N, C-alpha and C positions, 0 to 999 in steps of 0.2 A: 572086417565087414560090420561088425557091431559098432565100431567107432563111426564109420560113415552113416550109418542108419541113425545113430543118435544125433548127429549133426543135422541131418535132413529133418528129423522130427523136431529139432529146436526151431529150425528155420521156418517150419510150418507153424509153429506156435507164434512166432514173431510177426510174420508177414500176414495181413489180413487178406481175405479172398477178393478177387477182382470185383465181384458183384457188390460186396460191402463198399468198397472204395467208390464205385460208380454211384451208389445211392446216396452216399454222403456228399460227393461233389454235386449231385443234382439238387439236394436240399439246400446247400449253401448258395447255388447259383439261383434258386428260387428266392431266397432271402435276401440276396444282394440288392436288387432294385429298390426293396423296401427300406433298407438301411441307408441307401444314398439319398432317397427322395425326402424321407420323413424329417431329418434334421433341417433340410432346406426350408421346408415350409415352416418349421418351428422357428427358424431364425427370421424369416420374414414377418411372422406374426409378432414375435418378440420386438422387432425393429418398429413395426407400426404402433404397438402398444406404448413403446418408449417415446416415440416422437409425438404421440397423442398426449402423453402425460406431460412433456415439456413445452407443449404448444401454448398454453396460457402464459407461462413465464417468458417465452420467447416473444410473444405478442406484446407483453408489457415492456420488454427491453427495446423492441423495435419501435413502439409508438412513443415511449417517453425518453429514450436514450439515443438510439441509432438515427431515428427519424429527425428529431430536432437538431442533432449534430450535422446531418446532411443538409438540412434546410439552412443552418447557419452558414455553412460553406457556400451555399447557393446565393444567399442574399449578400454575402461579402463582395460578390462581383457585380452587384446592382446598386443603383441609387434608391433603395428600398424605403417606402414610407408606409407606415401602418394604416394611415388614413387615405392613401390614394391606391386606386386599382391599377395605375400604370406605373411601372418601375423600369426605367431606362438602364440598359446594360452599359456598364462603365469599365468592365474588366478589372485590371489591377489598379485603377485610379485611387481606390480607397487605401490601398497599401501605400501608395506614393504619398498621399496626403498624411497618412499615420506616421510614416517615418520622418515626415518633416516637421512633426510637432515636439517641441521640447518637453511638454508634459509627459508624452509617451516614453521618451528616453529616461526621463527622471523616474517614471514608474518601473521601468525595467532595472534601472540601478538599485532602486529601493528593494525590488523583489530579490535581486541577486544578493545584496547585503543581508536581507532577512533570511534567505535560504542558507547562506554561508555560515551564519552564526547560529541559527536554530538547529539545523540538522545535525552537525557534529556535537553540539552541546547536548541536545536530547539523547543522541545515541550512546554518548559516553556516560552520562548521568543515568540513563536506563540500564546500562551494562553494569555500572557500579551498584545500583540498587538491587538488580537481580541477583548479583553474586552475594550480596549481604543477606537477601531473603532466602537464598539457597541454602546458606548456613543455618538459618533459623527454621528451616522446614519442619524438623522434628522436635522443635523446642516450643515451650508454652508462649502463646502470643504470635506465633508465626503466621496463623491465619488472619488474625486481626490486623497485623502489619500489612500484609498484602491487600487486604480490603481497603485500608486507609490510603494506601498508595494508588489504587485504582479508582478510588471515590471520586477525585476531581474530574476524571475523564467522563463520568456519566452524569455530571451535572450540566445544566443547560448553559450554553455559551453566553448568550444574552444576559440572563440573570447573573451569572458570576462576573460578567465584564462590568455590569452596572457596580457591583460591590467593589471591583478593583478600581473603578474611577474614584470611589470614596478613599480607597487604600492610597491612591497616588495623589490625593488632593494636597496641594502645597502648604496649605495653612493648618489643617488639623488631621491630615492623613497618617495612617499607621507607618507608612514607609518613611516619612521624614521623622516621626517619632523615634523610629529605631535608629536612624542616622544620628539624631541629636543625642540619643543615649549613649552611642559609641563615640561621641565627639567628632563627628564628620559633618561637612557642610551639607545643607539641605538643598534639595533639587526642586526644579519646577515640574519634573516628570512629563506629563502629557502636554503641558504648556509650553515646553521648550522644543525648539527646532533640533537640538542635538540629543535630547533624551526621550522624545516621543516614541520613536520606533524602538529603541532598547526596552521602553516600558512595555510595549506590545509583545516584545520577545519574552520578557519576564513572565507575562501571563500566559503565553503559549507554552512555555516550559512547564509551567505548573499544571496546565489543563491536559496537556498530551503525554506528559511523562508516564502516567500510569499504564496506558495502553502498550507502550513500547516495553515497559518493565514486564508486563505480564507476558508478552510474546517471548522476550528473551529468557524469562524464567521458564517457560515451556520448553524452550530450546535446550536450556541446561539440564532439565529433567530427563532429557533423551540420551545425554551422554552416559555411556556404561560406566558403572562404579568400579568395575574391575580394571578398566583402563586407567582411571585416575589413581587407583591403589598401585598398579603397576608402575606408573610414572613416579609416584611418591617413593616406592621401594627403591627405584633407581637413583633417587635423590633430587627429584624435581620438586621444587618449592616456590611459593610465591609468584614472582613475575615470570620465572621460567616456566612453571606449570601452566600459568595462564596463556603465555605467548605460544608455547610449543605444543600444548595439549588441548586446552579448553577452546581457544579462539579458532584453530583449524576445524575442530569438531562443531563448533558453533557457527561456522561460515555461512551456511544456506540461510539459516534464519536471521543472522546479523545482516545479510545482503537484503533480505525481504524487508526488514525493519528500515534500512537506509532508504530504499526506493520508496516505501510507503510514506516515510517521513518527508522525503523530497516532494512527492506529489501532493501531499496535504499541505505542505507549507507554501508551495507555489500557488495553491488555490485558496489561500487564506483570505477570508472576507468578513465573517461575523464579528470577530473580535476587534479588528481594525475599525470597522464601521461604528461599533458601540463605544469603544474606549476613546476614539478621537472626535466623536461628534459633540454636539451641544455647545457649551461655553467656549470650546477651544477653536472656534472658527470653522466648524463643519468636518464631516468625515474626510480623512485624509491630510488634516492639517496638523501642526501649523505650517503654512508655506509649503504644502505638498510634501512634507518631510516623511508622511506616513503613507502616501498614495502609492499602492502597488497595482500590478496590472489587474488583478481581479477587481479591485475597488474602482479603478478607472473605467473598466468595462461597464460596471453598474452605472457610474455617474453619466458616462456617454450615452448609455441607451435610455435610461429611465429619467434622467434630469435634463439632458439636453436633446433627446429624441433622435439622435443620430445612430439608427439601428445598424446601418451597414458598416459604419466606421467601428462600432462596438463589435460587430460580427468579425471584422478583419482583426481586431485586437484579440478576440477568442482564437482565432486561427493561428495567430503568431504564438500565443501562449500554448496551444496544443503542440505545435511544432517544437517548441522549446522543451516542453515536458517530455515529449516523445524522444527527442534527440538526447535529452540528458538520461533518460532511462536506458536507451540503447548504449549509451557511453558507459553507464554503470554496469550494464550486462556484459559488455566487452571486457571491463576490468575484472568482473567477477568470474568470467570463464578462466582467467588466468590464475586467480588467487583462491577462488572457492571450489571446495572439493566435496562432492555429495557421497554419503556413505551408501 
């Protein structure tokens, strides 16, 4: 009997009375609606505050970016004249006229040649410089070296392009002086049909290399040091370490650099306009050898006043950039791995 009585006493100690359980349940039921409603109100309040904060920036984007882009696509379907109140609808006639112009096809070929040469060259040189700078991060002069590499990118394009016009001068320019010093034949550079666009490519490499180097250097800094040490302990050195460890871990930022370089290169205008203007027969010369799609859009709209035709060129350029970016994204989905 004593054993049963002790068990009953322990059960009484563990199990709370029914009234206490009922009071606890009532308190919880009274607090439940309050807990459900309050976060919902706070979420709506936070959403309104957030949308109110981004509203000024969104208006700027819509007014100065998306609005003009939509208007550009609109006037590409009309025979639009800035000095006329009536613009007849012509449908796809502007695109038919555009693709029948040999100059437009020449500009597309120049743009493709420009992109195919500049983008891989810039990416490879930026990767090499980033690897060299990464080795010197903890050494004296590492910060100065990175600043010197990035300095050309922050200089004005027009001002530095004028300086490079003097560098490429065939009579007394620095480029021909260097060629003469190493006993190589001198070139006409910007005055030559064959060397004008490569001259612009050299300037573009010099001006944009710093940006992509800094981006790749930032990507290299995110690679864990213990991973590199483990690979080196396993015997990975040089090219094997770069190909098997560094490049896969650097894949996302490398893909970003390639896409950014492609878009910037396809939209290049300022350096081509400045370098190839003046005594060389006007921007895009000589003989349309440096006329890219962006430059032809400017000339068609503001020199010849064919705004609808220039808008059609802009739509074609947008479609090309979008298609190339989507193709790069599809390739990246197969070879780029995100950590």
